C-alpha positions as CSV (number, residue, x, y, z in Angstrom):
1,M,0.0,0.0,0.0
2,T,1.7,3.3,-1.0
3,T,1.4,6.0,1.3
4,T,1.8,9.9,0.8
5,V,2.3,12.3,3.6
6,I,3.0,16.1,3.6
7,Y,5.1,17.4,6.2
8,D,6.0,21.2,7.1
9,V,9.8,21.7,7.5
10,K,11.0,25.0,9.1
11,G,14.4,26.5,8.2
12,M,14.7,25.7,4.8
13,T,16.1,28.5,2.5
14,C,18.0,27.4,-0.4
15,G,18.8,24.3,-2.8
16,H,21.2,23.1,-0.2
17,C,18.3,22.9,2.3
18,V,16.5,20.8,-0.2
19,R,19.3,18.4,-1.0
20,A,20.1,17.7,2.7
21,V,16.5,17.2,3.7
22,T,15.5,15.0,0.6
23,G,18.7,13.0,1.2
24,E,17.9,12.2,4.6
25,L,14.4,11.2,3.9
26,E,15.3,9.1,1.1
27,R,17.4,6.9,3.4
28,L,14.4,5.8,5.3
29,D,13.3,2.2,4.4
30,G,10.4,2.1,2.0
31,V,10.7,5.8,1.0
32,T,10.2,6.1,-2.9
33,T,9.8,9.7,-3.7
34,V,10.5,13.1,-1.7
35,D,9.4,16.3,-3.2
36,V,10.3,19.4,-1.5
37,D,8.4,22.9,-2.3
38,L,11.0,25.5,-0.9
39,Q,8.4,28.2,-1.3
40,T,5.9,26.8,1.2
41,G,8.3,24.5,3.4
42,R,6.3,21.5,2.6
43,V,7.9,18.1,1.9
44,T,5.7,15.4,0.4
45,V,6.8,11.8,1.2
46,T,5.7,8.6,-0.7
47,S,6.5,5.3,0.8
48,D,5.6,1.6,0.6
49,A,4.0,1.6,3.8
50,P,3.3,4.4,6.5
51,L,6.6,5.8,8.1
52,P,6.7,6.2,11.9
53,D,6.5,10.0,12.8
54,E,9.8,9.7,14.9
55,A,11.8,8.4,11.9
56,V,10.6,11.2,9.8
57,R,11.3,13.6,12.5
58,D,14.8,12.2,13.0
59,A,15.7,12.4,9.6
60,V,14.7,15.9,9.2
61,D,16.6,16.8,12.4
62,E,19.8,14.9,10.9
63,A,19.4,17.3,7.9
64,G,19.6,20.1,10.3
65,Y,15.9,21.3,10.1
66,E,12.9,21.0,12.2
67,L,9.7,19.3,11.4
68,A,6.7,21.6,12.4
69,S,4.2,20.1,14.9
């Protein structure tokens, strides 16, 4: 079952930010696509199964940004 979730990420301002967040999220098991909209700060993640919120939060933190509540 494919799952798509949109997250709000704080602090992204440039292409480097997009690459950092995308790279960390793509490392999560089951992630098939990551689409970052820099203008809105929204990150759309598609995966083979639902992702644990903590795993997504940790990946965004590792990239140096903050997942909005």
